[in-house]
C-alpha positions as CSV (number, residue, x, y, z in Angstrom):
1,M,-29.7,40.9,47.6
2,N,-32.7,42.2,49.7
3,R,-35.5,39.7,51.1
4,I,-37.6,40.8,48.2
5,S,-39.5,38.5,45.9
6,I,-40.5,40.2,42.4
7,V,-44.1,38.7,41.4
8,I,-45.1,39.4,37.6
9,V,-48.7,38.3,36.3
10,C,-48.4,37.9,32.5
11,K,-50.0,36.2,29.0
12,N,-48.8,36.6,25.6
13,E,-46.0,39.4,26.6
14,A,-43.3,38.1,24.1
15,G,-42.7,41.7,23.0
16,N,-42.0,43.3,26.6
17,I,-40.9,40.4,29.1
18,E,-37.2,40.4,28.5
19,K,-36.9,44.0,28.8
20,V,-38.7,43.5,32.3
21,L,-36.6,40.5,33.1
22,D,-32.8,42.2,32.0
23,S,-34.3,45.5,33.9
24,I,-34.7,43.5,37.3
25,R,-31.1,41.6,37.4
26,G,-29.5,41.6,40.5
27,I,-32.5,43.0,42.4
28,S,-34.1,39.8,43.8
29,D,-33.0,35.9,43.7
30,D,-36.6,35.1,43.8
31,V,-38.9,35.9,40.5
32,V,-42.3,34.6,40.5
33,V,-44.2,34.6,37.0
34,Y,-47.5,33.2,36.5
35,D,-48.2,33.0,33.0
36,S,-52.2,32.4,32.4
37,G,-51.8,31.1,28.9
38,S,-49.2,32.2,26.7
39,T,-49.2,31.3,23.0
40,D,-46.9,33.6,21.5
41,G,-43.2,32.1,23.1
42,T,-43.5,34.2,26.4
43,I,-42.9,30.6,27.6
44,D,-39.8,29.6,26.0
45,I,-38.5,33.3,27.6
46,L,-39.5,32.8,30.8
47,K,-37.6,29.3,31.2
48,S,-34.3,31.2,29.2
49,Y,-34.5,33.5,32.2
50,G,-34.7,30.5,34.9
51,V,-37.4,32.4,36.7
52,R,-39.6,30.5,39.0
53,L,-42.6,29.7,36.5
54,H,-46.1,28.8,37.7
55,Q,-49.1,28.3,34.8
56,G,-52.4,28.3,35.7
57,G,-56.0,29.7,34.8
58,W,-56.9,33.5,34.4
59,M,-59.2,34.4,37.9
60,G,-59.3,38.1,37.1
61,F,-56.6,40.6,38.0
62,G,-57.4,40.8,41.9
63,K,-57.7,37.4,42.5
64,T,-54.6,36.1,40.0
65,K,-52.1,38.6,41.4
66,Q,-53.3,37.1,45.2
67,F,-52.4,33.7,44.2
68,A,-49.2,35.0,42.4
69,I,-48.1,36.7,45.5
70,G,-48.9,33.3,47.4
71,L,-46.0,31.8,45.6
72,A,-43.5,34.0,46.8
73,K,-40.6,33.2,48.9
74,Y,-40.4,36.2,50.8
75,D,-43.0,38.5,52.3
76,W,-41.4,41.4,51.1
77,I,-43.3,41.9,47.6
78,L,-42.1,44.2,44.5
79,S,-45.3,43.6,42.3
80,I,-45.0,44.4,38.9
81,D,-46.7,43.8,35.3
82,A,-45.3,42.6,32.3
83,D,-45.3,45.5,30.8
84,E,-43.5,47.3,33.1
85,A,-39.7,47.7,34.3
86,P,-37.9,49.5,36.9
87,D,-35.6,52.4,35.2
88,Q,-31.7,52.5,36.8
89,K,-32.4,54.5,39.3
90,L,-34.9,52.8,40.7
91,A,-33.6,49.2,40.3
92,A,-30.4,50.6,41.9
93,E,-32.4,51.9,44.8
94,L,-34.3,48.8,45.1
95,K,-30.9,46.4,45.5
96,E,-29.8,48.7,48.3
97,W,-33.5,49.0,50.0
98,E,-34.0,48.0,53.2
99,P,-37.3,48.1,55.0
100,E,-38.0,50.5,58.1
101,D,-40.9,47.8,59.3
102,E,-44.3,45.8,57.6
103,R,-46.4,48.9,58.2
104,T,-44.5,50.6,55.9
105,V,-45.6,50.5,51.7
106,Y,-43.7,52.0,49.3
107,D,-44.9,54.3,46.6
108,I,-43.6,54.6,42.8
109,R,-43.6,57.3,39.9
110,F,-44.8,55.8,36.8
111,K,-43.3,57.0,33.3
112,N,-46.4,56.1,31.3
113,Y,-45.2,55.1,27.4
114,L,-47.9,55.1,24.5
115,G,-46.1,53.5,21.5
116,E,-42.4,55.7,21.8
117,K,-44.2,58.7,23.5
118,H,-43.6,59.7,27.3
119,L,-46.8,60.6,28.1
120,R,-45.7,63.9,30.7
121,W,-49.3,65.7,31.0
122,G,-52.7,64.6,31.4
123,E,-54.1,61.4,33.2
124,W,-50.9,59.4,32.8
125,G,-48.8,62.3,34.0
126,S,-48.5,62.4,37.4
127,D,-49.0,58.7,38.0
128,T,-48.1,56.8,41.0
129,H,-48.9,53.2,42.4
130,I,-47.9,51.6,46.0
131,R,-46.1,48.4,44.2
132,L,-43.6,47.7,47.1
133,F,-45.5,46.1,50.2
134,N,-45.5,43.4,53.0
135,R,-48.0,40.5,52.2
136,K,-48.3,40.2,56.0
137,L,-50.6,43.1,55.9
138,V,-51.4,44.4,52.5
139,N,-52.3,42.1,49.4
140,W,-54.8,42.7,46.2
141,N,-58.5,42.6,46.7
142,E,-60.4,40.3,44.4
143,A,-61.9,42.9,41.5
144,P,-61.6,41.4,38.4
145,V,-60.5,44.6,36.7
146,H,-58.8,48.2,38.1
147,E,-57.7,46.0,41.4
148,S,-56.6,47.8,44.3
149,L,-54.5,47.5,47.6
150,I,-56.3,46.7,50.5
151,M,-54.2,48.1,53.3
152,P,-55.1,48.6,57.1
153,E,-55.1,51.9,58.9
154,G,-52.1,53.2,60.0
155,V,-50.0,52.0,57.2
156,K,-46.9,54.6,56.3
157,V,-46.4,55.7,52.7
158,R,-42.4,56.3,51.3
159,K,-41.8,57.6,48.0
160,L,-38.8,55.7,46.2
161,Q,-36.8,58.0,43.8
162,G,-36.8,55.7,40.8
163,S,-39.7,55.3,38.3
164,I,-41.4,52.3,36.8
165,I,-41.3,52.4,32.8
166,H,-44.8,51.4,31.8
167,R,-45.2,50.8,28.2
168,T,-49.3,51.1,28.8
169,M,-50.0,50.5,24.8
170,K,-47.9,49.4,22.1
171,D,-50.6,51.1,19.2
172,T,-53.9,52.6,18.8
173,S,-55.0,49.1,17.9
174,E,-54.0,47.5,21.4
175,Y,-55.2,50.7,22.9
176,S,-58.7,50.5,21.6
177,Q,-58.8,47.0,22.7
178,K,-58.1,47.2,26.2
179,M,-60.0,50.1,26.8
180,V,-63.4,48.2,25.5
181,S,-62.3,45.2,27.4
182,Y,-61.6,47.5,30.8
183,A,-64.9,49.4,30.5
184,L,-67.1,45.8,30.0
185,L,-65.2,44.3,32.9
186,N,-65.9,47.6,35.2
187,A,-69.1,47.5,34.1
188,E,-69.9,44.1,35.0
189,K,-68.4,44.9,38.5
190,Y,-70.6,48.2,39.1
191,Y,-73.8,46.2,38.4
192,R,-72.7,43.7,40.9
193,N,-71.9,46.0,43.5
194,G,-75.1,47.3,42.8
195,K,-74.0,51.0,41.5
196,R,-76.4,52.6,38.9
197,S,-75.7,54.2,35.6
198,T,-78.0,57.9,35.7
199,W,-78.5,59.7,32.3
200,L,-76.0,62.5,34.0
201,K,-73.4,60.1,34.2
202,R,-73.9,58.3,30.8
203,F,-74.1,62.0,29.2
204,F,-71.7,64.4,31.2
205,S,-69.1,62.2,32.4
206,P,-67.5,61.3,29.3
207,L,-67.6,65.4,28.3
208,F,-66.2,66.1,32.0
209,S,-63.2,63.3,31.7
210,F,-61.9,64.5,28.4
211,V,-61.7,68.3,29.6
212,K,-60.1,67.4,32.9
213,H,-57.4,65.2,31.5
214,Y,-56.8,67.1,27.9
215,I,-57.2,71.1,29.2
216,F,-57.0,71.0,32.9
217,M,-54.3,68.4,33.4
218,L,-52.7,69.9,30.2
219,G,-52.8,66.8,28.4
220,F,-52.7,68.9,25.0
221,L,-49.1,69.2,25.9
222,D,-48.4,65.9,25.0
223,G,-49.7,66.4,21.1
224,W,-51.2,63.8,19.2
225,E,-51.0,61.1,21.7
226,G,-52.4,63.4,24.5
227,L,-55.0,63.7,22.3
228,L,-55.9,60.0,22.0
229,S,-55.1,59.2,25.4
230,A,-58.0,61.8,26.7
231,R,-60.4,61.0,24.1
232,M,-60.0,57.2,24.6
233,T,-60.5,57.6,28.3
234,A,-63.4,59.8,27.7
235,F,-64.7,56.5,25.4
236,Y,-63.8,54.5,28.0
237,T,-66.1,56.1,30.6
238,F,-68.9,56.4,28.2
239,L,-68.9,52.4,27.3
240,K,-68.6,51.9,31.1
241,Y,-71.6,53.9,32.1
242,A,-73.7,52.8,28.8
243,R,-73.1,49.2,29.3
244,L,-74.1,49.5,32.9
245,H,-77.6,51.2,32.0
246,E,-77.9,48.0,29.5
247,L,-77.4,45.6,32.3
248,H,-80.3,47.1,34.1
249,S,-82.4,47.5,31.8
250,R,-82.0,44.0,30.9
251,K,-82.7,43.0,34.4
252,S,-85.8,45.4,34.5
253,A,-87.3,43.7,31.5
254,T,-87.5,40.3,32.7
């Protein structure tokens, strides 16, 4: 097997984690799962698969992923979430993969699903993420939400041919809950970074978001799910800037 560690962060993913673990069989002899407090049977499933399980507290997305990567056996890291699974093409590719050098990172296409619907257009249609990298040079930042990788200058990006199947949301209830949570967390991050919420952003950014994803990026071709996705993103954008405005208003009033 290749000297890749697969690192997964999860909590209450009993409905997804088996698909993920089945999809990565044979890719690595080091699968690290950091669980931040599951109560739904996820732990029992993880133990039955024999992964290296670490249980601990939640530190935000960035810091938690940083910590989990530090538990890995190898420096080359495949970082995936508990609702993501390599497809057969990517799994076969990873089994034969050999790194170029430490300054190369690997970009992977995502196939995003809302329920059983593959979103081929709109915001989710052309989604790619760098998920295979060497931790000596690359790691996650400390953002509590919408974490991103910190990469030095001169890093080479290579694309892998396979895809990651991403079960974004199982239904509208989960979708709405996550979008509200992410919007509020991102508003807090913006506030700490000194960003402002102008009236232009509060009133026009949500509208622009909807038009961009539903019209210009052809989200309407995904039918009802495409409309739902575009509206949810617009709502997320509105709530983020509304909450940011509220935080600054409270500070001004004290």
